[in-house]
CHARMM internal coordinates of N, CA and C (Angstrom, degrees):
IC EDIT
DIST 1 N 1 CA 1.5001
DIST 1 CA 1 C 1.5288
ANGL 1 N 1 CA 1 C 113.59
DIST 1 C 2 N 1.2570
ANGL 1 CA 1 C 2 N 121.93
DIHE 1 N 1 CA 1 C 2 N -17.51
DIST 2 N 2 CA 1.3917
ANGL 1 C 2 N 2 CA 120.00
DIHE 1 CA 1 C 2 N 2 CA -179.53
DIST 2 CA 2 C 1.5221
ANGL 2 N 2 CA 2 C 115.15
DIHE 1 C 2 N 2 CA 2 C -79.09
DIST 2 C 3 N 1.3879
ANGL 2 CA 2 C 3 N 112.73
DIHE 2 N 2 CA 2 C 3 N -15.40
DIST 3 N 3 CA 1.4719
ANGL 2 C 3 N 3 CA 116.42
DIHE 2 CA 2 C 3 N 3 CA 177.26
DIST 3 CA 3 C 1.4724
ANGL 3 N 3 CA 3 C 115.22
DIHE 2 C 3 N 3 CA 3 C -98.25
DIST 3 C 4 N 1.4417
ANGL 3 CA 3 C 4 N 112.78
DIHE 3 N 3 CA 3 C 4 N -2.36
DIST 4 N 4 CA 1.4349
ANGL 3 C 4 N 4 CA 118.24
DIHE 3 CA 3 C 4 N 4 CA -179.01
DIST 4 CA 4 C 1.6383
ANGL 4 N 4 CA 4 C 113.55
DIHE 3 C 4 N 4 CA 4 C -79.70
DIST 4 C 5 N 1.1206
ANGL 4 CA 4 C 5 N 120.66
DIHE 4 N 4 CA 4 C 5 N 126.85
DIST 5 N 5 CA 1.5142
ANGL 4 C 5 N 5 CA 126.26
DIHE 4 CA 4 C 5 N 5 CA -179.49
DIST 5 CA 5 C 1.4309
ANGL 5 N 5 CA 5 C 110.63
DIHE 4 C 5 N 5 CA 5 C -57.95
DIST 5 C 6 N 1.3069
ANGL 5 CA 5 C 6 N 119.05
DIHE 5 N 5 CA 5 C 6 N -34.49
DIST 6 N 6 CA 1.4728
ANGL 5 C 6 N 6 CA 124.64
DIHE 5 CA 5 C 6 N 6 CA -177.11
DIST 6 CA 6 C 1.5326
ANGL 6 N 6 CA 6 C 107.38
DIHE 5 C 6 N 6 CA 6 C -77.51
DIST 6 C 7 N 1.2738
ANGL 6 CA 6 C 7 N 119.37
DIHE 6 N 6 CA 6 C 7 N -37.54
DIST 7 N 7 CA 1.4252
ANGL 6 C 7 N 7 CA 122.93
DIHE 6 CA 6 C 7 N 7 CA 179.54
DIST 7 CA 7 C 1.6449
ANGL 7 N 7 CA 7 C 110.51
DIHE 6 C 7 N 7 CA 7 C -66.84
DIST 7 C 8 N 1.3797
ANGL 7 CA 7 C 8 N 112.12
DIHE 7 N 7 CA 7 C 8 N -41.84
DIST 8 N 8 CA 1.4351
ANGL 7 C 8 N 8 CA 115.22
DIHE 7 CA 7 C 8 N 8 CA -177.27
DIST 8 CA 8 C 1.4969
ANGL 8 N 8 CA 8 C 108.96
DIHE 7 C 8 N 8 CA 8 C -64.98
DIST 8 C 9 N 1.4102
ANGL 8 CA 8 C 9 N 116.82
DIHE 8 N 8 CA 8 C 9 N -39.27
DIST 9 N 9 CA 1.4927
ANGL 8 C 9 N 9 CA 121.95
DIHE 8 CA 8 C 9 N 9 CA 177.14
DIST 9 CA 9 C 1.5873
ANGL 9 N 9 CA 9 C 108.90
DIHE 8 C 9 N 9 CA 9 C -60.95
DIST 9 C 10 N 1.3034
ANGL 9 CA 9 C 10 N 111.08
DIHE 9 N 9 CA 9 C 10 N -46.95
DIST 10 N 10 CA 1.4845
ANGL 9 C 10 N 10 CA 118.38
DIHE 9 CA 9 C 10 N 10 CA -176.06
DIST 10 CA 10 C 1.5125
ANGL 10 N 10 CA 10 C 108.50
DIHE 9 C 10 N 10 CA 10 C -62.25
DIST 10 C 11 N 1.3569
ANGL 10 CA 10 C 11 N 119.12
DIHE 10 N 10 CA 10 C 11 N -41.34
DIST 11 N 11 CA 1.4244
ANGL 10 C 11 N 11 CA 121.31
DIHE 10 CA 10 C 11 N 11 CA 178.03
DIST 11 CA 11 C 1.5405
ANGL 11 N 11 CA 11 C 111.42
DIHE 10 C 11 N 11 CA 11 C -58.45
DIST 11 C 12 N 1.3698
ANGL 11 CA 11 C 12 N 115.18
DIHE 11 N 11 CA 11 C 12 N -46.05
DIST 12 N 12 CA 1.4696
ANGL 11 C 12 N 12 CA 119.94
DIHE 11 CA 11 C 12 N 12 CA -177.30
DIST 12 CA 12 C 1.4999
ANGL 12 N 12 CA 12 C 111.96
DIHE 11 C 12 N 12 CA 12 C -67.71
DIST 12 C 13 N 1.3173
ANGL 12 CA 12 C 13 N 120.47
DIHE 12 N 12 CA 12 C 13 N -39.47
DIST 13 N 13 CA 1.4628
ANGL 12 C 13 N 13 CA 125.30
DIHE 12 CA 12 C 13 N 13 CA 176.29
DIST 13 CA 13 C 1.5101
ANGL 13 N 13 CA 13 C 107.38
DIHE 12 C 13 N 13 CA 13 C -66.58
DIST 13 C 14 N 1.2482
ANGL 13 CA 13 C 14 N 126.11
DIHE 13 N 13 CA 13 C 14 N -45.80
DIST 14 N 14 CA 1.4491
ANGL 13 C 14 N 14 CA 129.67
DIHE 13 CA 13 C 14 N 14 CA 179.35
DIST 14 CA 14 C 1.5179
ANGL 14 N 14 CA 14 C 111.44
DIHE 13 C 14 N 14 CA 14 C -54.56
DIST 14 C 15 N 1.3416
ANGL 14 CA 14 C 15 N 113.44
DIHE 14 N 14 CA 14 C 15 N -39.58
DIST 15 N 15 CA 1.5131
ANGL 14 C 15 N 15 CA 120.11
DIHE 14 CA 14 C 15 N 15 CA -178.57
DIST 15 CA 15 C 1.4479
ANGL 15 N 15 CA 15 C 103.69
DIHE 14 C 15 N 15 CA 15 C -66.06
DIST 15 C 16 N 1.3496
ANGL 15 CA 15 C 16 N 117.68
DIHE 15 N 15 CA 15 C 16 N -55.11
DIST 16 N 16 CA 1.4464
ANGL 15 C 16 N 16 CA 119.43
DIHE 15 CA 15 C 16 N 16 CA -176.20
DIST 16 CA 16 C 1.4509
ANGL 16 N 16 CA 16 C 115.81
DIHE 15 C 16 N 16 CA 16 C -55.98
DIST 16 C 17 N 1.3558
ANGL 16 CA 16 C 17 N 113.05
DIHE 16 N 16 CA 16 C 17 N -44.12
DIST 17 N 17 CA 1.5487
ANGL 16 C 17 N 17 CA 119.38
DIHE 16 CA 16 C 17 N 17 CA -173.95
DIST 17 CA 17 C 1.4980
ANGL 17 N 17 CA 17 C 106.71
DIHE 16 C 17 N 17 CA 17 C -71.13
DIST 17 C 18 N 1.3805
ANGL 17 CA 17 C 18 N 119.69
DIHE 17 N 17 CA 17 C 18 N -34.28
DIST 18 N 18 CA 1.4005
ANGL 17 C 18 N 18 CA 123.63
DIHE 17 CA 17 C 18 N 18 CA -175.39
DIST 18 CA 18 C 1.5271
ANGL 18 N 18 CA 18 C 107.59
DIHE 17 C 18 N 18 CA 18 C -64.45
DIST 18 C 19 N 1.3598
ANGL 18 CA 18 C 19 N 117.18
DIHE 18 N 18 CA 18 C 19 N -46.91
DIST 19 N 19 CA 1.3998
ANGL 18 C 19 N 19 CA 121.84
DIHE 18 CA 18 C 19 N 19 CA 179.51
DIST 19 CA 19 C 1.6431
ANGL 19 N 19 CA 19 C 115.63
DIHE 18 C 19 N 19 CA 19 C -61.94
DIST 19 C 20 N 1.3919
ANGL 19 CA 19 C 20 N 112.30
DIHE 19 N 19 CA 19 C 20 N -28.57
DIST 20 N 20 CA 1.4103
ANGL 19 C 20 N 20 CA 120.99
DIHE 19 CA 19 C 20 N 20 CA 178.09
DIST 20 CA 20 C 1.4925
ANGL 20 N 20 CA 20 C 110.45
DIHE 19 C 20 N 20 CA 20 C -86.59
DIST 20 C 21 N 1.2926
ANGL 20 CA 20 C 21 N 118.29
DIHE 20 N 20 CA 20 C 21 N 1.52
DIST 21 N 21 CA 1.5252
ANGL 20 C 21 N 21 CA 123.08
DIHE 20 CA 20 C 21 N 21 CA -175.25
DIST 21 CA 21 C 1.4653
ANGL 21 N 21 CA 21 C 111.10
DIHE 20 C 21 N 21 CA 21 C 58.86
DIST 21 C 22 N 1.3419
ANGL 21 CA 21 C 22 N 117.62
DIHE 21 N 21 CA 21 C 22 N 40.34
DIST 22 N 22 CA 1.5069
ANGL 21 C 22 N 22 CA 117.95
DIHE 21 CA 21 C 22 N 22 CA 173.21
DIST 22 CA 22 C 1.3850
ANGL 22 N 22 CA 22 C 111.31
DIHE 21 C 22 N 22 CA 22 C -104.00
DIST 22 C 23 N 1.3539
ANGL 22 CA 22 C 23 N 119.00
DIHE 22 N 22 CA 22 C 23 N 167.42
DIST 23 N 23 CA 1.4750
ANGL 22 C 23 N 23 CA 125.41
DIHE 22 CA 22 C 23 N 23 CA -177.63
DIST 23 CA 23 C 1.5370
ANGL 23 N 23 CA 23 C 103.38
DIHE 22 C 23 N 23 CA 23 C -126.34
DIST 23 C 24 N 1.2905
ANGL 23 CA 23 C 24 N 110.16
DIHE 23 N 23 CA 23 C 24 N 163.88
DIST 24 N 24 CA 1.4957
ANGL 23 C 24 N 24 CA 117.33
DIHE 23 CA 23 C 24 N 24 CA 178.09
DIST 24 CA 24 C 1.4275
ANGL 24 N 24 CA 24 C 113.71
DIHE 23 C 24 N 24 CA 24 C -147.68
DIST 24 C 25 N 1.3178
ANGL 24 CA 24 C 25 N 117.82
DIHE 24 N 24 CA 24 C 25 N 159.29
DIST 25 N 25 CA 1.5197
ANGL 24 C 25 N 25 CA 121.40
DIHE 24 CA 24 C 25 N 25 CA 170.10
DIST 25 CA 25 C 1.4473
ANGL 25 N 25 CA 25 C 104.47
DIHE 24 C 25 N 25 CA 25 C -109.12
DIST 25 C 26 N 1.3912
ANGL 25 CA 25 C 26 N 108.36
DIHE 25 N 25 CA 25 C 26 N 144.24
DIST 26 N 26 CA 1.4731
ANGL 25 C 26 N 26 CA 118.91
DIHE 25 CA 25 C 26 N 26 CA 174.17
DIST 26 CA 26 C 1.4598
ANGL 26 N 26 CA 26 C 111.95
DIHE 25 C 26 N 26 CA 26 C -123.90
DIST 26 C 27 N 1.3318
ANGL 26 CA 26 C 27 N 114.08
DIHE 26 N 26 CA 26 C 27 N 123.34
DIST 27 N 27 CA 1.4752
ANGL 26 C 27 N 27 CA 120.36
DIHE 26 CA 26 C 27 N 27 CA 178.36
DIST 27 CA 27 C 1.5053
ANGL 27 N 27 CA 27 C 111.50
DIHE 26 C 27 N 27 CA 27 C -112.16
DIST 27 C 28 N 1.3764
ANGL 27 CA 27 C 28 N 114.44
DIHE 27 N 27 CA 27 C 28 N 138.45
DIST 28 N 28 CA 1.4454
ANGL 27 C 28 N 28 CA 119.56
DIHE 27 CA 27 C 28 N 28 CA 177.61
DIST 28 CA 28 C 1.5448
ANGL 28 N 28 CA 28 C 112.80
DIHE 27 C 28 N 28 CA 28 C -128.66
DIST 28 C 29 N 1.2601
ANGL 28 CA 28 C 29 N 121.02
DIHE 28 N 28 CA 28 C 29 N 160.62
DIST 29 N 29 CA 1.4701
ANGL 28 C 29 N 29 CA 121.91
DIHE 28 CA 28 C 29 N 29 CA -177.38
DIST 29 CA 29 C 1.4517
ANGL 29 N 29 CA 29 C 110.82
DIHE 28 C 29 N 29 CA 29 C -87.81
DIST 29 C 30 N 1.3006
ANGL 29 CA 29 C 30 N 123.08
DIHE 29 N 29 CA 29 C 30 N -14.08
DIST 30 N 30 CA 1.3606
ANGL 29 C 30 N 30 CA 128.20
DIHE 29 CA 29 C 30 N 30 CA -173.35
DIST 30 CA 30 C 1.5907
ANGL 30 N 30 CA 30 C 112.14
DIHE 29 C 30 N 30 CA 30 C -134.19
DIST 30 C 31 N 1.2805
ANGL 30 CA 30 C 31 N 113.61
DIHE 30 N 30 CA 30 C 31 N 150.80
DIST 31 N 31 CA 1.4034
ANGL 30 C 31 N 31 CA 118.42
DIHE 30 CA 30 C 31 N 31 CA -179.40
DIST 31 CA 31 C 1.6145
ANGL 31 N 31 CA 31 C 108.14
DIHE 30 C 31 N 31 CA 31 C -75.30
DIST 31 C 32 N 1.3066
ANGL 31 CA 31 C 32 N 116.93
DIHE 31 N 31 CA 31 C 32 N -29.39
DIST 32 N 32 CA 1.4350
ANGL 31 C 32 N 32 CA 124.39
DIHE 31 CA 31 C 32 N 32 CA 175.30
DIST 32 CA 32 C 1.5155
ANGL 32 N 32 CA 32 C 108.59
DIHE 31 C 32 N 32 CA 32 C -55.95
DIST 32 C 33 N 1.3157
ANGL 32 CA 32 C 33 N 118.62
DIHE 32 N 32 CA 32 C 33 N -50.96
DIST 33 N 33 CA 1.3842
ANGL 32 C 33 N 33 CA 124.90
DIHE 32 CA 32 C 33 N 33 CA -174.89
DIST 33 CA 33 C 1.6290
ANGL 33 N 33 CA 33 C 111.66
DIHE 32 C 33 N 33 CA 33 C -70.39
DIST 33 C 34 N 1.2864
ANGL 33 CA 33 C 34 N 115.32
DIHE 33 N 33 CA 33 C 34 N -32.33
DIST 34 N 34 CA 1.4118
ANGL 33 C 34 N 34 CA 123.07
DIHE 33 CA 33 C 34 N 34 CA 173.31
DIST 34 CA 34 C 1.5440
ANGL 34 N 34 CA 34 C 107.78
DIHE 33 C 34 N 34 CA 34 C -62.77
DIST 34 C 35 N 1.3592
ANGL 34 CA 34 C 35 N 117.95
DIHE 34 N 34 CA 34 C 35 N -43.65
DIST 35 N 35 CA 1.4892
ANGL 34 C 35 N 35 CA 119.87
DIHE 34 CA 34 C 35 N 35 CA 178.21
DIST 35 CA 35 C 1.5060
ANGL 35 N 35 CA 35 C 112.08
DIHE 34 C 35 N 35 CA 35 C -65.21
DIST 35 C 36 N 1.3371
ANGL 35 CA 35 C 36 N 118.43
DIHE 35 N 35 CA 35 C 36 N -37.08
DIST 36 N 36 CA 1.4082
ANGL 35 C 36 N 36 CA 122.45
DIHE 35 CA 35 C 36 N 36 CA 179.78
DIST 36 CA 36 C 1.5126
ANGL 36 N 36 CA 36 C 108.91
DIHE 35 C 36 N 36 CA 36 C -67.60
DIST 36 C 37 N 1.2735
ANGL 36 CA 36 C 37 N 117.45
DIHE 36 N 36 CA 36 C 37 N -36.73
DIST 37 N 37 CA 1.5686
ANGL 36 C 37 N 37 CA 122.41
DIHE 36 CA 36 C 37 N 37 CA 174.03
DIST 37 CA 37 C 1.5225
ANGL 37 N 37 CA 37 C 112.26
DIHE 36 C 37 N 37 CA 37 C -64.24
DIST 37 C 38 N 1.3431
ANGL 37 CA 37 C 38 N 109.54
DIHE 37 N 37 CA 37 C 38 N -43.36
DIST 38 N 38 CA 1.5352
ANGL 37 C 38 N 38 CA 114.72
DIHE 37 CA 37 C 38 N 38 CA 179.83
DIST 38 CA 38 C 1.6433
ANGL 38 N 38 CA 38 C 108.19
DIHE 37 C 38 N 38 CA 38 C -60.98
DIST 38 C 39 N 1.2644
ANGL 38 CA 38 C 39 N 118.29
DIHE 38 N 38 CA 38 C 39 N -42.75
DIST 39 N 39 CA 1.4818
ANGL 38 C 39 N 39 CA 122.04
DIHE 38 CA 38 C 39 N 39 CA -175.87
DIST 39 CA 39 C 1.4889
ANGL 39 N 39 CA 39 C 103.84
DIHE 38 C 39 N 39 CA 39 C -61.43
DIST 39 C 40 N 1.3844
ANGL 39 CA 39 C 40 N 115.29
DIHE 39 N 39 CA 39 C 40 N -51.10
DIST 40 N 40 CA 1.5272
ANGL 39 C 40 N 40 CA 121.24
DIHE 39 CA 39 C 40 N 40 CA -179.40
DIST 40 CA 40 C 1.5708
ANGL 40 N 40 CA 40 C 111.60
DIHE 39 C 40 N 40 CA 40 C -51.89
DIST 40 C 41 N 1.3468
ANGL 40 CA 40 C 41 N 111.15
DIHE 40 N 40 CA 40 C 41 N -50.09
DIST 41 N 41 CA 1.5700
ANGL 40 C 41 N 41 CA 116.44
DIHE 40 CA 40 C 41 N 41 CA -177.92
DIST 41 CA 41 C 1.6328
ANGL 41 N 41 CA 41 C 111.58
DIHE 40 C 41 N 41 CA 41 C -61.32
DIST 41 C 42 N 1.2983
ANGL 41 CA 41 C 42 N 115.09
DIHE 41 N 41 CA 41 C 42 N -36.89
DIST 42 N 42 CA 1.4568
ANGL 41 C 42 N 42 CA 118.43
DIHE 41 CA 41 C 42 N 42 CA -177.70
DIST 42 CA 42 C 1.5862
ANGL 42 N 42 CA 42 C 107.91
DIHE 41 C 42 N 42 CA 42 C -78.61
DIST 42 C 43 N 1.3011
ANGL 42 CA 42 C 43 N 121.00
DIHE 42 N 42 CA 42 C 43 N -36.60
DIST 43 N 43 CA 1.5382
ANGL 42 C 43 N 43 CA 119.52
DIHE 42 CA 42 C 43 N 43 CA 169.69
DIST 43 CA 43 C 1.4358
ANGL 43 N 43 CA 43 C 112.78
DIHE 42 C 43 N 43 CA 43 C -59.70
DIST 43 C 44 N 1.2387
ANGL 43 CA 43 C 44 N 120.91
DIHE 43 N 43 CA 43 C 44 N -35.53
DIST 44 N 44 CA 1.4829
ANGL 43 C 44 N 44 CA 124.78
DIHE 43 CA 43 C 44 N 44 CA -175.68
DIST 44 CA 44 C 1.4774
ANGL 44 N 44 CA 44 C 114.21
DIHE 43 C 44 N 44 CA 44 C -98.69
DIST 44 C 45 N 1.3661
ANGL 44 CA 44 C 45 N 115.80
DIHE 44 N 44 CA 44 C 45 N 9.45
DIST 45 N 45 CA 1.3993
ANGL 44 C 45 N 45 CA 122.39
DIHE 44 CA 44 C 45 N 45 CA 173.53
DIST 45 CA 45 C 1.5704
ANGL 45 N 45 CA 45 C 115.51
DIHE 44 C 45 N 45 CA 45 C 56.17
DIST 45 C 46 N 1.3106
ANGL 45 CA 45 C 46 N 115.02
DIHE 45 N 45 CA 45 C 46 N 42.91
DIST 46 N 46 CA 1.3693
ANGL 45 C 46 N 46 CA 124.26
DIHE 45 CA 45 C 46 N 46 CA 170.68
DIST 46 CA 46 C 1.4847
ANGL 46 N 46 CA 46 C 110.71
DIHE 45 C 46 N 46 CA 46 C -86.72
DIST 46 C 47 N 1.2766
ANGL 46 CA 46 C 47 N 125.46
DIHE 46 N 46 CA 46 C 47 N 138.19
DIST 47 N 47 CA 1.4536
ANGL 46 C 47 N 47 CA 120.99
DIHE 46 CA 46 C 47 N 47 CA 168.84
DIST 47 CA 47 C 1.5978
ANGL 47 N 47 CA 47 C 111.93
DIHE 46 C 47 N 47 CA 47 C -82.18
DIST 47 C 48 N 1.2973
ANGL 47 CA 47 C 48 N 126.62
DIHE 47 N 47 CA 47 C 48 N 145.07
DIST 48 N 48 CA 1.3419
ANGL 47 C 48 N 48 CA 123.67
DIHE 47 CA 47 C 48 N 48 CA -170.29
DIST 48 CA 48 C 1.5404
ANGL 48 N 48 CA 48 C 105.32
DIHE 47 C 48 N 48 CA 48 C -156.84
DIST 48 C 49 N 1.2768
ANGL 48 CA 48 C 49 N 113.09
DIHE 48 N 48 CA 48 C 49 N 163.94
DIST 49 N 49 CA 1.4447
ANGL 48 C 49 N 49 CA 125.90
DIHE 48 CA 48 C 49 N 49 CA 170.26
DIST 49 CA 49 C 1.5613
ANGL 49 N 49 CA 49 C 114.05
DIHE 48 C 49 N 49 CA 49 C -122.68
DIST 49 C 50 N 1.2679
ANGL 49 CA 49 C 50 N 115.90
DIHE 49 N 49 CA 49 C 50 N 142.28
DIST 50 N 50 CA 1.5284
ANGL 49 C 50 N 50 CA 110.31
DIHE 49 CA 49 C 50 N 50 CA -171.16
DIST 50 CA 50 C 1.5483
ANGL 50 N 50 CA 50 C 103.01
DIHE 49 C 50 N 50 CA 50 C -127.54
DIST 50 C 51 N 1.3376
ANGL 50 CA 50 C 51 N 111.75
DIHE 50 N 50 CA 50 C 51 N 136.48
DIST 51 N 51 CA 1.4370
ANGL 50 C 51 N 51 CA 123.41
DIHE 50 CA 50 C 51 N 51 CA 179.55
DIST 51 CA 51 C 1.5691
ANGL 51 N 51 CA 51 C 109.71
DIHE 50 C 51 N 51 CA 51 C -136.65
DIST 51 C 52 N 1.3152
ANGL 51 CA 51 C 52 N 116.11
DIHE 51 N 51 CA 51 C 52 N 119.62
DIST 52 N 52 CA 1.4591
ANGL 51 C 52 N 52 CA 116.36
DIHE 51 CA 51 C 52 N 52 CA 175.56
DIST 52 CA 52 C 1.5089
ANGL 52 N 52 CA 52 C 106.01
DIHE 51 C 52 N 52 CA 52 C -138.70
DIST 52 C 53 N 1.4132
ANGL 52 CA 52 C 53 N 119.24
DIHE 52 N 52 CA 52 C 53 N -172.21
DIST 53 N 53 CA 1.2236
ANGL 52 C 53 N 53 CA 130.32
DIHE 52 CA 52 C 53 N 53 CA -177.22
DIST 53 CA 53 C 1.6323
ANGL 53 N 53 CA 53 C 115.54
DIHE 52 C 53 N 53 CA 53 C -59.90
DIST 53 C 54 N 1.3896
ANGL 53 CA 53 C 54 N 112.65
DIHE 53 N 53 CA 53 C 54 N -19.90
DIST 54 N 54 CA 1.5786
ANGL 53 C 54 N 54 CA 117.87
DIHE 53 CA 53 C 54 N 54 CA 177.59
DIST 54 CA 54 C 1.5038
ANGL 54 N 54 CA 54 C 108.79
DIHE 53 C 54 N 54 CA 54 C -95.77
DIST 54 C 55 N 1.3017
ANGL 54 CA 54 C 55 N 122.02
DIHE 54 N 54 CA 54 C 55 N 2.20
DIST 55 N 55 CA 1.4887
ANGL 54 C 55 N 55 CA 125.35
DIHE 54 CA 54 C 55 N 55 CA 177.26
DIST 55 CA 55 C 1.6139
ANGL 55 N 55 CA 55 C 105.41
DIHE 54 C 55 N 55 CA 55 C -70.50
DIST 55 C 56 N 1.3127
ANGL 55 CA 55 C 56 N 119.71
DIHE 55 N 55 CA 55 C 56 N 125.76
DIST 56 N 56 CA 1.3061
ANGL 55 C 56 N 56 CA 122.72
DIHE 55 CA 55 C 56 N 56 CA 179.89
DIST 56 CA 56 C 1.5814
ANGL 56 N 56 CA 56 C 108.70
DIHE 55 C 56 N 56 CA 56 C -63.61
DIST 56 C 57 N 1.3566
ANGL 56 CA 56 C 57 N 110.89
DIHE 56 N 56 CA 56 C 57 N 144.85
DIST 57 N 57 CA 1.4704
ANGL 56 C 57 N 57 CA 119.45
DIHE 56 CA 56 C 57 N 57 CA -173.80
DIST 57 CA 57 C 1.5610
ANGL 57 N 57 CA 57 C 109.66
DIHE 56 C 57 N 57 CA 57 C -60.32
DIST 57 C 58 N 1.3631
ANGL 57 CA 57 C 58 N 113.46
DIHE 57 N 57 CA 57 C 58 N -37.17
DIST 58 N 58 CA 1.4930
ANGL 57 C 58 N 58 CA 119.71
DIHE 57 CA 57 C 58 N 58 CA 179.03
DIST 58 CA 58 C 1.5386
ANGL 58 N 58 CA 58 C 115.63
DIHE 57 C 58 N 58 CA 58 C -67.30
DIST 58 C 59 N 1.3221
ANGL 58 CA 58 C 59 N 111.95
DIHE 58 N 58 CA 58 C 59 N -18.30
DIST 59 N 59 CA 1.5759
ANGL 58 C 59 N 59 CA 116.30
DIHE 58 CA 58 C 59 N 59 CA -176.19
DIST 59 CA 59 C 1.5703
ANGL 59 N 59 CA 59 C 108.64
DIHE 58 C 59 N 59 CA 59 C -89.77
DIST 59 C 60 N 1.3316
ANGL 59 CA 59 C 60 N 112.70
DIHE 59 N 59 CA 59 C 60 N -27.01
DIST 60 N 60 CA 1.5344
ANGL 59 C 60 N 60 CA 116.35
DIHE 59 CA 59 C 60 N 60 CA -169.05
DIST 60 CA 60 C 1.3844
ANGL 60 N 60 CA 60 C 116.48
DIHE 59 C 60 N 60 CA 60 C -54.83
DIST 60 C 61 N 1.3991
ANGL 60 CA 60 C 61 N 117.76
DIHE 60 N 60 CA 60 C 61 N -45.67
DIST 61 N 61 CA 1.4393
ANGL 60 C 61 N 61 CA 124.15
DIHE 60 CA 60 C 61 N 61 CA -176.31
DIST 61 CA 61 C 1.5308
ANGL 61 N 61 CA 61 C 106.05
DIHE 60 C 61 N 61 CA 61 C -68.34
DIST 61 C 62 N 1.2753
ANGL 61 CA 61 C 62 N 126.78
DIHE 61 N 61 CA 61 C 62 N -36.94
DIST 62 N 62 CA 1.3388
ANGL 61 C 62 N 62 CA 129.10
DIHE 61 CA 61 C 62 N 62 CA 171.72
DIST 62 CA 62 C 1.5240
ANGL 62 N 62 CA 62 C 116.75
DIHE 61 C 62 N 62 CA 62 C -57.38
DIST 62 C 63 N 1.4353
ANGL 62 CA 62 C 63 N 113.10
DIHE 62 N 62 CA 62 C 63 N -46.49
DIST 63 N 63 CA 1.4324
ANGL 62 C 63 N 63 CA 114.76
DIHE 62 CA 62 C 63 N 63 CA 173.05
DIST 63 CA 63 C 1.5699
ANGL 63 N 63 CA 63 C 117.10
DIHE 62 C 63 N 63 CA 63 C -63.28
DIST 63 C 64 N 1.2293
ANGL 63 CA 63 C 64 N 115.90
DIHE 63 N 63 CA 63 C 64 N -36.44
DIST 64 N 64 CA 1.4293
ANGL 63 C 64 N 64 CA 123.92
DIHE 63 CA 63 C 64 N 64 CA -179.81
DIST 64 CA 64 C 1.5428
ANGL 64 N 64 CA 64 C 106.48
DIHE 63 C 64 N 64 CA 64 C -70.02
DIST 64 C 65 N 1.3312
ANGL 64 CA 64 C 65 N 119.43
DIHE 64 N 64 CA 64 C 65 N -42.21
DIST 65 N 65 CA 1.4346
ANGL 64 C 65 N 65 CA 120.37
DIHE 64 CA 64 C 65 N 65 CA 176.83
DIST 65 CA 65 C 1.6681
ANGL 65 N 65 CA 65 C 115.02
DIHE 64 C 65 N 65 CA 65 C -66.34
DIST 65 C 66 N 1.2877
ANGL 65 CA 65 C 66 N 108.31
DIHE 65 N 65 CA 65 C 66 N -33.96
DIST 66 N 66 CA 1.5769
ANGL 65 C 66 N 66 CA 111.21
DIHE 65 CA 65 C 66 N 66 CA 177.79
DIST 66 CA 66 C 1.6110
ANGL 66 N 66 CA 66 C 107.22
DIHE 65 C 66 N 66 CA 66 C -72.49
DIST 66 C 67 N 1.3035
ANGL 66 CA 66 C 67 N 115.92
DIHE 66 N 66 CA 66 C 67 N -38.99
DIST 67 N 67 CA 1.3667
ANGL 66 C 67 N 67 CA 117.29
DIHE 66 CA 66 C 67 N 67 CA 179.84
DIST 67 CA 67 C 1.4948
ANGL 67 N 67 CA 67 C 110.31
DIHE 66 C 67 N 67 CA 67 C -61.71
DIST 67 C 68 N 1.2587
ANGL 67 CA 67 C 68 N 125.24
DIHE 67 N 67 CA 67 C 68 N -43.63
DIST 68 N 68 CA 1.3779
ANGL 67 C 68 N 68 CA 133.51
DIHE 67 CA 67 C 68 N 68 CA -179.36
DIST 68 CA 68 C 1.5521
ANGL 68 N 68 CA 68 C 111.72
DIHE 67 C 68 N 68 CA 68 C -66.76
DIST 68 C 69 N 1.3081
ANGL 68 CA 68 C 69 N 117.86
DIHE 68 N 68 CA 68 C 69 N -36.11
DIST 69 N 69 CA 1.4234
ANGL 68 C 69 N 69 CA 118.94
DIHE 68 CA 68 C 69 N 69 CA -175.53
DIST 69 CA 69 C 1.6397
ANGL 69 N 69 CA 69 C 116.83
DIHE 68 C 69 N 69 CA 69 C -108.02
DIST 69 C 70 N 1.3191
ANGL 69 CA 69 C 70 N 117.77
DIHE 69 N 69 CA 69 C 70 N -17.18
DIST 70 N 70 CA 1.4207
ANGL 69 C 70 N 70 CA 117.33
DIHE 69 CA 69 C 70 N 70 CA -179.69
DIST 70 CA 70 C 1.4778
ANGL 70 N 70 CA 70 C 106.88
DIHE 69 C 70 N 70 CA 70 C -91.75
DIST 70 C 71 N 1.3837
ANGL 70 CA 70 C 71 N 121.58
DIHE 70 N 70 CA 70 C 71 N 120.24
DIST 71 N 71 CA 1.5374
ANGL 70 C 71 N 71 CA 120.28
DIHE 70 CA 70 C 71 N 71 CA -179.29
DIST 71 CA 71 C 1.5511
ANGL 71 N 71 CA 71 C 109.13
DIHE 70 C 71 N 71 CA 71 C -70.34
DIST 71 C 72 N 1.2410
ANGL 71 CA 71 C 72 N 121.26
DIHE 71 N 71 CA 71 C 72 N -22.45
DIST 72 N 72 CA 1.5438
ANGL 71 C 72 N 72 CA 124.71
DIHE 71 CA 71 C 72 N 72 CA -177.27
DIST 72 CA 72 C 1.4814
ANGL 72 N 72 CA 72 C 109.88
DIHE 71 C 72 N 72 CA 72 C -63.23
END
COOR INIT
IC SEED 1 N 1 CA 1 C
IC BUILD
């Protein structure tokens, strides 16, 4: 991921947005890329919520509510 131009741009943007106390949504076309992003976020100590096709339907609304109400 460190050699990917998109990941370098994402890293830069996340640093800026984090300093500004902004949040963002990241969408991927594959679960593999979502897992790569998750590892990146963990390594860089970002808080995040993850939802993919395996997320239980009953949990999805809770995740959306948490994203909308939790400033972290």
